[in-house]
C-alpha positions, 0 to 999 in steps of 0.5 A: 638690161638696157631695154629694161632701163629704157622702159622704166624711164619711159614709164616714168616720163609718162607718168610725169607728163600725165601729171603735167597735163593734170596741172595744166588743166588745173592752171587753165581752170584757174585762169578761166575763174580768174578771167571771170573774176576780172571781167566782173571787176572791170565794171567797177574799175572807173568808179573805184579809181575815182573813189581812190583819186578822191581819197588820195586828194582828201588824204593829201589835203589832210596830210598838208593840213597836219603838216601845217598844223605840225609845223605851227605847233612846232614853232609854237613849241620852239617859241615856248621852249626858247622862252622857258629856256630864257626864263630858266637861264635867267632864274639860274643866273638869279639863283647863282647871284643869290648863292654868291651873295649868300656865300659872301654874306656867310663869310662876312658873318663868319669873319665878324663872328670870328672877330667877336669870339676872339674878342669874347675869348680874350675878355673871358681869359682876362675875366678868368685871370682876374677872378683867379687873381681875386680868388687867390687873393681872397684865399690868402686873406681868408687864410690870414684871417683864419689863422688870426681867429685861431690865434685869437681863439687860443688867446681867448681859451688861455685867457679864459683858462687863466680867468677860470683859475683865478676865479677858482682861487678867489672863490676858494678863499671866499668860500673858506671865509664864508664857511668859517663865518657861517660855522661860527654863526651856527655854533653861537646859535647853537649855544644860545638855543642850549641855553634857552632849553636848559633855562626852560627845561629847569623845574626851579628856574635853575639851568641844567648842564647840557653839553652843546654839540661839538662844532664838528659834529654839527658840521658833519650832520649838517644840522642846527638846534631847534628854536623854541616857541614860534621860532622857525627851525632853521634849514640844515646847512649842506656842502656847497655845490657848484651849478651851471649858469648860461655861459658855462661859468661855475656858480656855487649855491647853498642847499637846504635839506628838507625837514619832515615837519610841515610847519618846519618845511613851510618856515624853511621855504619862507626863509628860503624865499627871504634869503635868495640863492647866492651865486658866484658874483654875489659871493665875489662882490660881498652880497652875502 
């Protein structure tokens, strides 16, 4: 058993040794190739070193100039930054001063506006109170004036009613007088016309007895006897009718009834033109 293990270990060691020999051979081959390459590049060593030194010098100069330019730019930037900051500080101070002046001016303006508003409000209150007093006074005066006008209107209405009643009473008396005078005149004219017709109708010149119409019949029919020859027929008397004049005052006129005869109607129109209509003032003042 131990021999078998030793044999196995020996075989494994041989295999490992063989692998090591192969690896050593490969390393030796690589070393030879490296030596060949090193020998090839050893000829360029001095040239490369000079070029590298020159490149380093150039790079150092470039770096130095870049550092100097950077420092100059940094200094210029710092100066410009400081200048801009100083200008910003000055502008900030001016802005702050302007804000302060604006605040003070606004406060002063607000105070002035407050004073003006208070004075204006006081004047407005005084004017409103004065206007209210004047309005109340005017209302009182208008109320008193309206009451006075209403009293005057009521008094005028009473006077008008009293005057109307007095005028109606006077008019009734005058109308009765005029009616009685007209009736008497119409009766006398009727009697005269009857006598003339009787005298003209008698063949031997003796008047015939013709009974004249009664006065109440003449008044009831509203007619008048005709006149002979060229005498015009008098218009029929109709009852007195009231008519209205411009200020609602009653006016009484005499109507004339139309007739069928053209000649009589023309004569009646002529008589109406000759005798204008009589109003209340004509009757009151006796112009009839």
